C-alpha angles and dihedrals in degrees: 000000000000118000113200097159102090094134087064095050140321134229113259112252110248091235090051091051088052090055091049092051094046094051091045091053102036111023104040101134120120109262089221094057116106098218128090095271091051092047091052090052091046091053091052091047092053093043089055091048091049093050093050091047091051092050090050093042094237135114120278093236089058092064119088126182122224135167098260148346088265091056090048090053093046092049094046093051104035094035092052094046092051092046094050104034092112089060098049146321105226123113127183125202138148135259093243103057126131113265090252088067101034094047092046090053090046090053090053090049087058087055092056103270116138115236132198116195112200120218124232135220129241090286093051093253127142117233109232088213089063090053092050091051091050097052117102139162091276095054112118103161141030118189118186124159120237096219127014114242096214106047104007100245115169109223118222094252093157092056092043089051090055090053091050093050086083090054105054093164093059112095113228118208123187123191101214098169091123097036106068117108096010096112091247101093096124089055095055105031114054132164088260093064110105101180129024132180129212135175122213099211090061090069104043099277125121121276119258101065129096128172129217118192110204117186113235112273097015116137121244135154122221117249095195119056123198138089097001101249121163093040091311093298103095115028122200131093107279119252092237101177091052093042092052089047090050092055091051093045092051091051092050094043094052096043095100110010098161094051092045094049090049091054092049090048092051091055091047092048091051093054095041090051086062097042099042114105096006113138112255095016116118117189116204098176107054124176108269139105093277093070136055115244096238102065129072119176121181144150135221112212117246099020131089118238093237090056090054091047093054094041090054090043089059086062091047094254111133122206135144141236097246108287113025089206091067100029097096092046089062091234114151121230111296089194094055090046090052088052087054093244111166113268096242091053092046092052089046096053123118128188126220113192122187138208130199088256091064114098141208087246089059090049089053091049090050091051091050093052096040093049090064090048091047095050091048095052094037089059093047093048095039094237114180 
């Protein structure tokens, strides 16, 4: 079995699963309870928060736990808009955001907020000059992802941050769900970032935990009312076993970023060396400094992406049609459409996403299997 779908989700590290099981069995008190069992749970909750904050080089009270990256995005965008609506009603985002961002912005547009959607270039990157031109006195929020989830583009967050230095009252949110552990953190998380989203299951922790970094003093309204957990901003009893496991997974995942990124790049290079120059193959995630090393998106003319996915699946090779979150809905790649890629190529795109555990041998096995698929469809479609 070859798993090349790590941008969709990752396998839980065995050591992380041990932590999850131990906390579930031994530290199951409610962190809000005043008795000894509750206090023990509360201490573990805050120790986990402190460890995550240290790994991200932020303050513990700036870390908030949610149920997912999608919830973190929703809260960042809707919570900011509701908190700042008396100061303005203009929101800026890009045309290549994850649906958790784009649909949140669309929901606010239905409530009367004004939205500007920035275009992207052939690499899927936003032009900071376009952002600067779009800013006005009513702008309250800018939300631009750090790394694209479909093709792996790294957005120019440093340059965008410089533009926003002249607009200190504009809240800057970055969806960094796909960016952690890719040896590019300084490029996508600057001092100008006010809100930042992460998702635990993208770095070998269990599902059910998201993280929202909120810079100290930044305004946000809660979306969930209840018992006042997370400093009164995100009510709901905390998922302590998964949160403790998330802290451990993050520490393990970030322990050797450079080595891990180099391994992912080696796998990507091996596969691209086979694909490059073949008639009918269109590569959307080349090897350069605009893309993370772990994502490779490409199309084969004349075949739908879902057909390729299932053909590879029959050989126990697991990949995705661009974003896994929209694959089952049959929606073609919004990112490729925004890049003005032809519709038939957009619907034919597949995404391979690598992990440090993937090997050159797996890349060679993929090439061997895909070569047979390629030759079959190349003959049918008369590719030369």
